[in-house]
KEKE-3310 file (N, C-alpha, C; in steps of 0.2 Angstrom, whole numbers, plus 5000, padded with zeros to 4 digits):
npx = (5004:5003:5011:5002:5005:5012:5003:5005:5018:5019:5026:5032:5033:5045:5061:5075:5093:5107:5123:5141:5148:5141:5131:5114:5104:5090:5077:5066:5053:5049:5037:5039:5033:5035:5031:5040:5046:5057:5070:5074:5086:5092:5104:5109:5114:5108:5094:5082:5086:5090:5077:5070:5078:5075:5061:5060:5067:5059:5047:5051:5054:5042:5035:5043:5041:5027:5025:5025:5014:4997:4981:4964:4961:4969:4971:4963:4972:4985:4984:4984:4997:5004:4998:5001:5015:5017:5009:5017:5026:5021:5022:5013:5006:5014:5005:4994:4998:5000:4987:4980:4987:4984:4970:4969:4975:4967:4954:4951:4959:4956:4943:4939:4950:4953:4946:4944:4950:4941:4929:4925:4913:4902:4891:4896:4906:4899:4891:4901:4907:4896:4894:4906:4904:4893:4898:4910:4909:4905:4916:4927:4923:4923:4937:4941:4935:4942:4955:4952:4948:4960:4967:4960:4962:4975:4973:4966:4975:4985:4978:4970:4957:4943:4937:4935:4927:4924:4921:4908:4902:4891:4889:4880:4878:4888:4882:4878:4886:4880:4888:4895:4896:4901:4893:4900:4899:4895:4907:4916:4910:4912:4926:4927:4922:4930:4945:4963:4975:4966:4958:4969:4973:4961:4962:4973:4968:4957:4964:4972:4965:4969:4969:4966:4975:4986:4989:4993:5004:5013:5029:5040:5050:5044:5039:5041:5047:5054:5049:5039:5027:5022:5021:5026:5020:5025:5016:5019:5018:5009:4999:4997:4992:5001:5005:5001:4992:4996:5000:5010:5022:5020:5030:5024:5009:4992:4989:5002:5008:5017:5013:5013:5009:5004:5002:4987:4988:4982:4984:4998:5002:4997:5005:5018:5016:5013:5025:5034:5029:5021:5021:5021:5014:5025:5036:5048:5052:5052:5060:5057:5053:5060:5068:5064:5053:5036:5023:5011:5013:5011:5008:5020:5029:5030:5022:5005:4991:4978:4966:4965:4966:4953:4945:4947:4942:4928:4924:4925:4915:4904:4887:4884:4879:4886:4889:4893:4899:4913:4932:4934:4924:4928:4937:4928:4921:4931:4933:4920:4919:4929:4925:4914:4918:4929:4934:4931:4942:4952:4948:4951:4965:4969:4966:4973:4970:4970:4962:4947:4935:4935:4935:4923:4913:4915:4918:4913:4899:4883:4872:4857:4847:4837:4840:4837:4823:4812:4808:4806:4796:4786:4779:4769:4759:4751:4735:4723:4713:4696)
npy = (4994:5011:5024:5038:5055:5067:5081:5097:5107:5100:5088:5071:5057:5059:5053:5047:5047:5041:5047:5044:5052:5054:5064:5068:5065:5072:5067:5070:5067:5080:5089:5100:5116:5115:5103:5093:5080:5079:5073:5080:5085:5088:5092:5089:5091:5083:5071:5077:5090:5090:5087:5098:5108:5103:5104:5118:5122:5117:5124:5137:5135:5132:5144:5152:5146:5147:5161:5161:5154:5150:5144:5138:5135:5144:5157:5174:5182:5176:5178:5192:5195:5192:5200:5213:5213:5214:5225:5236:5238:5245:5258:5267:5282:5288:5291:5284:5271:5271:5273:5262:5251:5254:5253:5239:5233:5237:5234:5224:5213:5210:5208:5199:5191:5178:5170:5158:5158:5152:5153:5166:5172:5182:5186:5185:5195:5206:5208:5210:5222:5231:5232:5239:5251:5255:5257:5264:5273:5278:5282:5275:5262:5261:5262:5250:5241:5243:5238:5224:5220:5221:5212:5200:5200:5196:5183:5176:5176:5168:5156:5153:5156:5155:5166:5184:5189:5201:5210:5209:5214:5226:5242:5255:5269:5284:5297:5313:5327:5342:5357:5367:5384:5399:5415:5431:5441:5432:5425:5435:5438:5426:5426:5436:5431:5420:5416:5418:5406:5399:5408:5414:5403:5402:5414:5412:5402:5409:5418:5410:5399:5386:5369:5364:5355:5358:5370:5368:5361:5371:5379:5391:5393:5392:5404:5419:5434:5444:5455:5465:5470:5460:5447:5430:5413:5396:5382:5367:5355:5343:5337:5320:5303:5290:5272:5268:5276:5288:5306:5314:5325:5326:5328:5335:5342:5337:5334:5332:5342:5356:5373:5391:5406:5423:5432:5440:5457:5457:5444:5443:5453:5448:5436:5441:5448:5437:5430:5439:5443:5434:5420:5404:5389:5380:5387:5400:5413:5425:5420:5408:5406:5398:5393:5379:5377:5373:5384:5384:5376:5361:5360:5354:5359:5352:5345:5349:5340:5338:5334:5338:5352:5354:5351:5362:5371:5368:5370:5383:5388:5382:5383:5395:5404:5398:5385:5369:5373:5369:5368:5364:5369:5382:5382:5379:5391:5401:5397:5399:5412:5418:5413:5420:5433:5434:5423:5406:5399:5406:5403:5389:5388:5395:5386:5375:5365:5353:5356:5365:5357:5349:5359:5366:5356:5351:5362:5375:5384:5381:5392:5397:5405:5408:5413:5430:5431:5439:5448:5441:5431:5440:5442:5432:5439:5446:5451:5443:5448:5444)
npz = (5000:4996:5004:5011:5006:5017:5023:5017:5024:5036:5048:5050:5062:5075:5076:5086:5088:5096:5096:5093:5101:5112:5111:5105:5091:5082:5071:5057:5045:5033:5024:5013:5006:4993:4989:4991:5001:5014:5024:5039:5051:5067:5080:5098:5115:5123:5122:5124:5121:5108:5102:5105:5097:5084:5083:5085:5073:5063:5065:5062:5049:5043:5045:5037:5024:5024:5021:5007:5004:5004:5009:5008:5021:5028:5040:5041:5048:5044:5031:5031:5035:5023:5014:5019:5018:5004:5001:5006:4997:4986:4985:4991:4999:5014:5025:5021:5022:5035:5040:5035:5041:5054:5055:5051:5062:5073:5070:5060:5062:5076:5075:5064:5062:5065:5057:5044:5027:5019:5026:5024:5018:5007:5014:5027:5027:5024:5035:5045:5040:5040:5054:5057:5050:5057:5070:5069:5059:5042:5033:5039:5037:5023:5021:5028:5020:5008:5012:5015:5002:4995:5002:4999:4985:4985:4991:4981:4971:4976:4975:4986:4987:4977:4971:4974:4987:4993:4983:4980:4991:4997:5003:5011:5002:5005:5015:5007:5012:5016:5011:5023:5027:5034:5034:5029:5040:5050:5052:5056:5068:5075:5076:5085:5096:5100:5109:5114:5108:5101:5094:5086:5078:5071:5064:5056:5048:5042:5034:5025:5021:5025:5031:5048:5053:5045:5049:5062:5060:5056:5057:5064:5054:5042:5039:5030:5035:5030:5022:5028:5024:5015:5021:5019:5019:5019:5015:5019:5025:5036:5050:5054:5057:5064:5062:5075:5079:5084:5082:5070:5062:5045:5031:5020:5012:5012:4999:4993:4987:4990:4995:4993:5001:5002:5017:5024:5031:5044:5049:5048:5057:5069:5070:5072:5083:5092:5091:5096:5109:5116:5127:5127:5136:5138:5139:5145:5142:5129:5120:5114:5101:5091:5074:5071:5079:5083:5079:5086:5098:5109:5127:5131:5122:5111:5095:5093:5097:5085:5090:5103:5101:5094:5104:5113:5105:5104:5117:5118:5109:5114:5119:5112:5097:5088:5091:5086:5074:5065:5064:5051:5044:5042:5032:5021:5022:5018:5005:4999:5001:4993:4981:4979:4979:4971:4961:4956:4952:4959:4972:4972:4970:4981:4991:4988:4979:4966:4955:4950:4952:4963:4973:4970:4972:4985:4994:4991:4996:4990:4982:4989:4985:4972:4955:4950:4942:4940:4930:4919:4923:4927:4916:4917:4924:4916:4909:4900:4887:4884)
capx = (5000:5007:5010:4999:5010:5011:5000:5010:5020:5019:5031:5030:5036:5052:5065:5081:5099:5113:5129:5147:5151:5136:5126:5109:5101:5082:5075:5059:5051:5045:5035:5040:5028:5036:5028:5045:5047:5064:5072:5077:5089:5095:5108:5108:5118:5103:5089:5077:5088:5089:5070:5068:5081:5072:5055:5061:5069:5053:5042:5054:5054:5035:5034:5046:5037:5020:5024:5024:5009:4991:4976:4958:4961:4973:4967:4964:4978:4990:4983:4985:5004:5007:4996:5005:5022:5016:5006:5022:5030:5017:5023:5008:5008:5016:4999:4989:5001:4999:4980:4978:4990:4980:4963:4970:4977:4962:4947:4951:4962:4952:4936:4938:4957:4954:4942:4948:4948:4935:4924:4924:4908:4900:4887:4900:4910:4895:4889:4907:4908:4890:4896:4911:4901:4888:4902:4916:4908:4905:4922:4931:4920:4926:4944:4942:4933:4948:4960:4949:4948:4967:4969:4957:4965:4981:4971:4964:4982:4988:4973:4967:4950:4941:4935:4936:4920:4923:4919:4901:4899:4888:4888:4876:4882:4889:4877:4881:4886:4879:4894:4893:4901:4899:4893:4905:4898:4896:4914:4919:4907:4915:4932:4927:4920:4936:4951:4969:4977:4960:4957:4974:4973:4956:4964:4977:4963:4953:4969:4975:4961:4972:4966:4968:4981:4991:4991:4996:5011:5017:5035:5042:5054:5039:5037:5046:5045:5059:5046:5034:5020:5021:5024:5024:5020:5025:5012:5023:5017:5002:4999:4994:4993:5006:5001:4999:4987:4999:5001:5017:5022:5022:5033:5021:5002:4988:4989:5009:5011:5018:5011:5015:5004:5005:4997:4984:4991:4980:4987:5005:5003:4996:5010:5023:5014:5014:5032:5038:5027:5017:5025:5017:5015:5031:5042:5048:5054:5050:5065:5055:5051:5066:5065:5061:5048:5030:5020:5006:5015:5008:5011:5026:5033:5030:5017:4999:4986:4973:4960:4965:4964:4946:4941:4947:4937:4921:4923:4924:4909:4898:4881:4884:4876:4891:4890:4892:4904:4920:4937:4934:4919:4931:4940:4923:4920:4936:4932:4914:4920:4933:4921:4909:4921:4934:4931:4932:4949:4956:4947:4954:4972:4970:4965:4978:4967:4972:4957:4941:4930:4935:4933:4915:4909:4915:4920:4909:4892:4878:4868:4850:4842:4836:4842:4832:4820:4806:4806:4803:4790:4781:4774:4762:4754:4747:4728:4721:4706:4692)
capy = (5000:5017:5028:5044:5060:5072:5087:5103:5111:5096:5083:5064:5055:5061:5048:5049:5043:5043:5048:5041:5057:5055:5068:5065:5068:5071:5067:5069:5068:5086:5090:5107:5119:5114:5096:5088:5077:5079:5072:5086:5083:5093:5089:5092:5088:5078:5069:5083:5096:5088:5087:5106:5111:5101:5108:5125:5123:5115:5130:5143:5133:5132:5151:5155:5144:5150:5167:5160:5149:5151:5139:5140:5135:5149:5162:5180:5184:5174:5182:5199:5196:5192:5206:5219:5214:5216:5232:5240:5238:5248:5265:5271:5287:5285:5292:5279:5265:5271:5272:5255:5247:5256:5250:5232:5230:5239:5232:5218:5207:5208:5206:5193:5188:5170:5166:5155:5161:5149:5155:5173:5173:5189:5188:5186:5201:5211:5209:5214:5229:5235:5233:5244:5257:5257:5258:5268:5278:5276:5283:5270:5256:5261:5260:5243:5237:5243:5233:5218:5219:5220:5205:5194:5199:5191:5176:5173:5176:5162:5150:5151:5158:5155:5173:5189:5190:5208:5214:5208:5217:5232:5246:5260:5275:5289:5303:5319:5332:5349:5362:5372:5389:5405:5421:5436:5444:5427:5424:5440:5437:5420:5428:5440:5426:5416:5419:5415:5403:5396:5414:5415:5398:5404:5420:5409:5398:5414:5421:5406:5393:5380:5365:5365:5350:5361:5376:5366:5359:5376:5380:5398:5393:5392:5410:5424:5440:5449:5460:5466:5471:5454:5441:5424:5407:5390:5377:5361:5349:5342:5332:5314:5298:5284:5265:5267:5281:5294:5311:5316:5330:5324:5334:5337:5343:5331:5332:5331:5348:5362:5379:5397:5411:5430:5433:5447:5460:5456:5438:5444:5456:5443:5431:5445:5449:5431:5428:5444:5445:5429:5415:5398:5386:5376:5392:5405:5419:5426:5417:5401:5405:5395:5391:5373:5377:5374:5390:5382:5369:5358:5362:5352:5361:5347:5346:5349:5335:5341:5333:5343:5359:5354:5351:5369:5375:5366:5373:5391:5389:5379:5387:5401:5403:5395:5378:5365:5375:5366:5371:5362:5374:5388:5381:5380:5398:5404:5395:5402:5420:5420:5412:5426:5440:5434:5418:5399:5397:5409:5399:5383:5389:5397:5380:5370:5360:5352:5359:5368:5353:5348:5365:5367:5350:5350:5367:5381:5383:5382:5398:5394:5410:5407:5419:5435:5430:5442:5452:5436:5428:5445:5441:5429:5444:5450:5449:5441:5451:5439)
capz = (5000:4995:5010:5009:5008:5022:5021:5016:5030:5042:5049:5053:5069:5077:5079:5090:5087:5100:5092:5096:5106:5117:5109:5101:5084:5081:5064:5055:5038:5033:5018:5011:5002:4985:4988:4992:5008:5015:5031:5043:5057:5072:5086:5104:5120:5126:5118:5124:5118:5100:5100:5105:5092:5078:5083:5083:5066:5059:5066:5058:5042:5042:5044:5031:5018:5023:5017:5000:5003:5007:5007:5010:5028:5031:5043:5039:5051:5040:5024:5032:5035:5017:5010:5021:5015:4997:5000:5007:4991:4981:4985:4993:5003:5021:5029:5019:5025:5043:5041:5034:5047:5061:5055:5051:5069:5078:5068:5056:5066:5082:5073:5060:5061:5066:5052:5039:5021:5016:5029:5023:5013:5006:5020:5033:5027:5024:5042:5048:5038:5043:5061:5057:5048:5063:5076:5068:5054:5035:5030:5041:5034:5016:5021:5030:5014:5003:5015:5014:4995:4993:5005:4995:4979:4986:4992:4974:4967:4979:4974:4992:4987:4970:4969:4979:4990:4995:4977:4980:4997:4995:5008:5010:4999:5010:5014:5004:5017:5014:5013:5028:5027:5037:5030:5031:5047:5055:5052:5060:5075:5078:5077:5091:5101:5102:5113:5114:5102:5097:5089:5082:5073:5066:5060:5050:5043:5038:5030:5021:5019:5027:5036:5055:5054:5042:5053:5068:5058:5054:5061:5062:5048:5037:5037:5028:5038:5027:5019:5033:5020:5012:5024:5016:5022:5015:5018:5017:5030:5040:5055:5052:5062:5062:5063:5081:5080:5086:5077:5068:5056:5038:5027:5014:5014:5010:4991:4992:4984:4995:4991:4997:5001:5005:5022:5025:5036:5051:5051:5049:5063:5074:5071:5074:5091:5095:5091:5100:5115:5119:5130:5128:5142:5139:5138:5151:5139:5122:5115:5112:5094:5086:5068:5070:5084:5081:5080:5091:5101:5115:5133:5132:5117:5105:5091:5097:5094:5083:5094:5109:5098:5092:5111:5115:5100:5106:5124:5117:5106:5117:5121:5108:5091:5084:5093:5080:5069:5066:5060:5044:5041:5040:5025:5016:5022:5014:4998:4997:5001:4987:4975:4978:4978:4966:4956:4958:4951:4965:4978:4971:4971:4988:4995:4986:4975:4959:4950:4953:4953:4970:4977:4969:4974:4992:4998:4990:4997:4985:4983:4990:4982:4965:4952:4949:4935:4940:4924:4914:4926:4928:4910:4919:4927:4911:4909:4893:4885:4881)
cpx = (5004:5005:5007:5004:5007:5007:5006:5012:5019:5024:5028:5033:5043:5055:5072:5087:5104:5119:5135:5149:5146:5131:5120:5107:5094:5081:5068:5058:5047:5043:5035:5034:5029:5034:5033:5046:5054:5065:5076:5080:5092:5098:5107:5112:5114:5098:5083:5079:5088:5082:5068:5071:5077:5065:5055:5063:5063:5048:5045:5053:5047:5033:5037:5043:5030:5019:5023:5018:5003:4986:4970:4957:4966:4969:4968:4970:4984:4990:4985:4993:5007:5005:5000:5012:5022:5014:5012:5026:5027:5018:5018:5010:5009:5009:4994:4992:4999:4991:4978:4981:4986:4973:4964:4971:4971:4955:4947:4953:4958:4945:4935:4945:4958:4950:4946:4946:4942:4929:4921:4919:4906:4895:4891:4904:4905:4893:4895:4907:4902:4891:4901:4908:4896:4893:4907:4915:4908:4912:4927:4929:4923:4933:4945:4940:4939:4953:4958:4949:4955:4969:4966:4959:4971:4979:4969:4970:4985:4984:4970:4960:4948:4939:4936:4929:4919:4920:4911:4898:4897:4887:4884:4880:4882:4884:4881:4880:4885:4885:4891:4898:4897:4898:4898:4905:4898:4903:4918:4916:4910:4922:4932:4925:4926:4941:4957:4971:4972:4958:4962:4975:4967:4958:4968:4973:4959:4958:4972:4971:4964:4968:4969:4974:4987:4994:4995:5003:5015:5023:5037:5047:5050:5037:5043:5044:5050:5055:5039:5027:5018:5024:5021:5024:5021:5022:5015:5023:5010:5003:4995:4996:4998:5001:4999:4993:4989:5001:5008:5017:5024:5024:5030:5013:4998:4989:4997:5012:5011:5016:5013:5009:5006:5000:4994:4987:4989:4983:4994:5006:5002:5002:5016:5022:5015:5021:5036:5036:5024:5022:5020:5018:5021:5037:5042:5050:5051:5055:5063:5054:5057:5063:5061:5055:5041:5027:5015:5008:5010:5011:5018:5031:5034:5024:5010:4994:4980:4966:4959:4963:4956:4942:4941:4942:4930:4920:4922:4917:4903:4893:4881:4880:4880:4893:4889:4896:4910:4925:4937:4929:4922:4935:4934:4921:4924:4934:4926:4915:4924:4929:4917:4912:4927:4931:4933:4939:4954:4955:4951:4962:4974:4970:4970:4976:4970:4968:4951:4935:4929:4932:4925:4911:4909:4916:4916:4902:4888:4873:4861:4845:4842:4838:4836:4829:4813:4804:4803:4796:4785:4776:4768:4757:4750:4739:4726:4714:4702:4688)
cpy = (5006:5022:5035:5050:5064:5078:5093:5106:5107:5091:5076:5063:5057:5055:5051:5044:5045:5042:5045:5046:5058:5060:5065:5069:5066:5071:5067:5070:5075:5087:5098:5110:5118:5107:5091:5086:5076:5077:5077:5083:5089:5089:5092:5088:5082:5076:5074:5089:5096:5089:5095:5109:5109:5104:5115:5127:5122:5121:5136:5141:5133:5139:5154:5153:5146:5157:5167:5155:5151:5146:5141:5140:5140:5154:5169:5184:5182:5177:5189:5200:5196:5198:5212:5219:5216:5223:5237:5242:5242:5255:5270:5277:5285:5286:5286:5272:5265:5270:5265:5250:5248:5252:5242:5230:5232:5236:5225:5212:5205:5205:5200:5189:5181:5166:5163:5158:5159:5150:5162:5173:5180:5191:5189:5193:5207:5213:5213:5221:5234:5237:5239:5251:5260:5260:5263:5273:5275:5276:5277:5263:5255:5259:5253:5239:5237:5238:5226:5216:5217:5213:5199:5194:5195:5184:5173:5172:5169:5155:5148:5153:5158:5162:5178:5191:5197:5212:5213:5211:5224:5236:5252:5266:5280:5295:5309:5324:5339:5354:5367:5378:5395:5411:5426:5438:5438:5425:5429:5440:5431:5422:5432:5436:5422:5420:5415:5412:5400:5402:5414:5409:5399:5409:5417:5406:5403:5417:5417:5401:5386:5376:5366:5360:5354:5367:5374:5363:5364:5377:5388:5398:5393:5399:5415:5431:5446:5455:5461:5467:5465:5448:5435:5418:5401:5384:5370:5355:5349:5337:5326:5309:5293:5278:5264:5272:5288:5299:5312:5321:5326:5329:5335:5338:5336:5329:5332:5337:5354:5368:5385:5402:5417:5431:5440:5450:5458:5449:5439:5448:5452:5438:5435:5446:5443:5429:5432:5445:5439:5424:5409:5394:5382:5381:5397:5412:5419:5423:5410:5400:5403:5393:5385:5372:5377:5381:5390:5376:5367:5361:5360:5354:5357:5349:5346:5344:5339:5340:5337:5350:5359:5354:5358:5373:5374:5369:5380:5392:5386:5384:5394:5399:5399:5388:5374:5367:5372:5369:5370:5367:5380:5388:5382:5388:5402:5403:5399:5410:5422:5418:5418:5432:5440:5429:5411:5397:5400:5405:5392:5383:5391:5390:5374:5364:5359:5355:5362:5364:5351:5354:5367:5362:5350:5356:5374:5380:5385:5388:5395:5399:5409:5414:5424:5435:5434:5445:5447:5433:5433:5444:5437:5433:5447:5447:5448:5444:5446:5442)
cpz = (5000:5001:5008:5011:5014:5020:5021:5023:5037:5042:5051:5060:5069:5079:5082:5089:5092:5096:5096:5102:5112:5116:5105:5095:5084:5074:5063:5048:5038:5026:5017:5007:4994:4984:4990:4999:5009:5023:5034:5049:5061:5078:5092:5109:5123:5121:5118:5120:5110:5098:5100:5099:5085:5078:5082:5076:5062:5059:5062:5050:5039:5041:5038:5024:5018:5020:5010:4998:5007:5005:5010:5018:5032:5035:5040:5042:5047:5033:5025:5032:5028:5013:5012:5018:5007:4996:5002:5002:4985:4980:4987:4998:5011:5025:5027:5022:5032:5044:5040:5039:5053:5061:5054:5058:5074:5076:5065:5060:5072:5080:5069:5059:5061:5061:5047:5032:5018:5019:5028:5017:5012:5012:5026:5033:5027:5031:5046:5046:5040:5050:5061:5055:5054:5069:5075:5062:5047:5032:5032:5038:5027:5016:5023:5024:5009:5005:5013:5006:4993:4996:5001:4988:4979:4987:4985:4970:4969:4978:4981:4992:4979:4967:4975:4981:4991:4989:4977:4986:4995:5002:5006:5007:5005:5009:5012:5010:5014:5016:5017:5028:5030:5033:5033:5038:5052:5057:5057:5067:5079:5080:5084:5097:5104:5105:5112:5108:5098:5091:5084:5077:5068:5062:5054:5045:5039:5033:5025:5018:5021:5031:5043:5056:5050:5046:5059:5066:5056:5059:5059:5056:5042:5035:5035:5030:5035:5024:5023:5029:5016:5015:5021:5020:5017:5019:5015:5021:5033:5045:5053:5057:5059:5063:5070:5083:5083:5081:5076:5063:5050:5034:5020:5015:5011:5003:4989:4989:4989:4991:4996:4996:5004:5011:5022:5031:5043:5053:5052:5055:5069:5075:5074:5082:5095:5096:5096:5107:5119:5122:5131:5134:5143:5140:5144:5148:5132:5117:5113:5105:5090:5080:5067:5075:5081:5083:5086:5094:5107:5121:5135:5127:5111:5100:5095:5093:5092:5087:5100:5107:5097:5099:5113:5111:5103:5113:5123:5114:5109:5120:5118:5101:5086:5086:5087:5074:5070:5063:5053:5040:5039:5033:5019:5016:5018:5007:4995:4996:4995:4981:4973:4976:4973:4960:4959:4957:4957:4971:4978:4973:4978:4993:4993:4982:4968:4954:4954:4954:4960:4974:4976:4972:4982:4997:4997:4991:4991:4986:4983:4986:4975:4961:4951:4942:4935:4934:4919:4917:4927:4922:4912:4922:4922:4911:4901:4892:4881:4875)
residu = (MET:VAL:ARG:ALA:PRO:LEU:PRO:LEU:GLY:THR:HIS:GLY:ASN:ILE:THR:TYR:TYR:GLU:GLN:ALA:ASN:GLY:HIS:TRP:GLN:ALA:ARG:ALA:ARG:TYR:ARG:ASP:TYR:ASP:GLY:VAL:THR:ARG:THR:VAL:LYS:ARG:ASN:GLY:HIS:THR:LYS:ASN:ALA:ALA:MET:LEU:ASN:LEU:LYS:THR:HIS:LEU:ALA:GLU:ARG:ARG:HIS:ALA:SER:ALA:THR:ALA:HIS:LEU:SER:PRO:ASN:SER:THR:LEU:LYS:ASP:LEU:ALA:GLU:ILE:TRP:TRP:GLU:GLU:PHE:GLN:THR:LYS:GLY:LYS:ALA:THR:SER:THR:GLN:HIS:ARG:TYR:ARG:TYR:ASP:LEU:ASP:ARG:LEU:ILE:LEU:PRO:GLY:ILE:GLY:GLN:LEU:LYS:ILE:ARG:GLU:CYS:THR:VAL:GLY:THR:LEU:THR:SER:PHE:LEU:LYS:ALA:VAL:SER:ARG:ASN:ASN:GLY:GLN:GLN:THR:ALA:ARG:VAL:VAL:LYS:ASN:ILE:LEU:LYS:GLY:MET:PHE:ASP:VAL:ALA:THR:ALA:TYR:ASP:ALA:ALA:PRO:ARG:ASN:PRO:VAL:LYS:ASP:VAL:THR:LEU:ALA:PRO:PRO:LYS:LYS:LYS:GLU:THR:LYS:ALA:LEU:ASP:TYR:MET:ASP:ALA:LEU:LYS:LEU:LYS:GLY:LEU:LEU:THR:GLY:GLU:VAL:ARG:GLU:VAL:LEU:GLU:ILE:MET:LEU:GLY:THR:GLY:CYS:ARG:VAL:SER:GLU:VAL:LEU:ALA:LEU:ARG:TRP:ARG:ASP:PHE:ASP:PHE:SER:ALA:PRO:SER:LYS:VAL:ARG:VAL:SER:ILE:ASN:GLY:THR:LEU:THR:ARG:ASP:GLU:ASN:GLY:HIS:TYR:TYR:ARG:GLN:ASP:HIS:PRO:LYS:ASN:LYS:ARG:ALA:ARG:ALA:ALA:ILE:LEU:PRO:PRO:PHE:VAL:ALA:GLN:MET:LEU:ILE:ARG:ARG:ARG:ASP:THR:GLU:ILE:PRO:ALA:HIS:ALA:ARG:THR:THR:ALA:TRP:ALA:GLU:PRO:ASP:MET:PHE:VAL:PHE:PRO:SER:THR:ALA:GLY:THR:LEU:GLN:ASP:PRO:ASN:ASN:PHE:ARG:ARG:LYS:TRP:ARG:GLU:GLN:VAL:LYS:GLY:THR:ASP:TYR:GLU:GLY:VAL:THR:PRO:HIS:ASN:ILE:ARG:SER:THR:VAL:ALA:THR:PHE:LEU:ASN:GLU:ASN:ALA:ASP:LEU:THR:THR:ALA:SER:LEU:GLN:LEU:GLY:HIS:SER:GLY:THR:GLU:ILE:THR:ALA:ARG:HIS:TYR:VAL:ARG:ARG:GLU:GLU:LEU:ALA:PRO:ASP:SER:THR:ALA:ILE:LEU:GLU:LEU:TYR:GLY:ARG:GLU:VAL:GLN:SER)
# end
């Protein structure tokens, strides 16, 4: 009777041989992932030591081989390891890699990491993604779906799945958010309401159209005060999360293109005053504003967590007419104001967009008042003589 081959990545019984020098050798037949069964040997001073050395080697051999092999019985955790190694070679933005790793570790692996690939049906993945959407929001659910799609693309490439089930998962379409922008007078009233660095950050956003994460990433070296009447700022970074969820300064904005802007006088004057007279919590004298220092540092003198800033913002607008207004609304406020008083191209360039379509779709508030057509519609007011 022909002996059945060992399953891939497994070994047979371990046998032991005492050598002439008194040491021991442990041997076992092991079937590698290329389908070839080989005899593997390891020595030790004692029989037990030889066994442990052999088992350690077999475990390492199995792990090394498994990176090039997947089966329907492999877990999503195994699949994730192989997908991640391949994903890191695709040249994605660092922030994207950090976001994907963060959501993989905090949502996918704890949630369904122990499922086998063959157990991941369309229904199973739909239920999981709906739970993510419900508990973590639609945007996060879409990111997690993209990760899973990439993972199962790898699974199908390795013949571990007949097809990619994620392609048939349907999530509810994202709700279209209405662009929320303040009127000119409301922006001025909000500025008068805020105090301290919260007001100062608002002033930079009003004067540049920057995101709050871009403002908090500004260092004194990013400003050129050589011409007091035309102070320039280089918007060349932003704050983003790493794979552990901690913020760091990324040396380019969200769209990877640095941009420069001339500051309105009220913003330039505020910055000069802040640099020369204000003393933040971490400092003792006005000598704190070194070139590499953040303009709006934390109490420890490091970068300020955007979530902490948003908390300060909410505390100052709580109970006012502007409760619910967020820093992101200011970006839309600037875009709408420039579109109304200049043109859409100016608004797009100020915000650093690659074209006017993004500005028009997401940042410029739509005019609710219909155009004045009274001269035409007044024709309906005529009386017909019978």
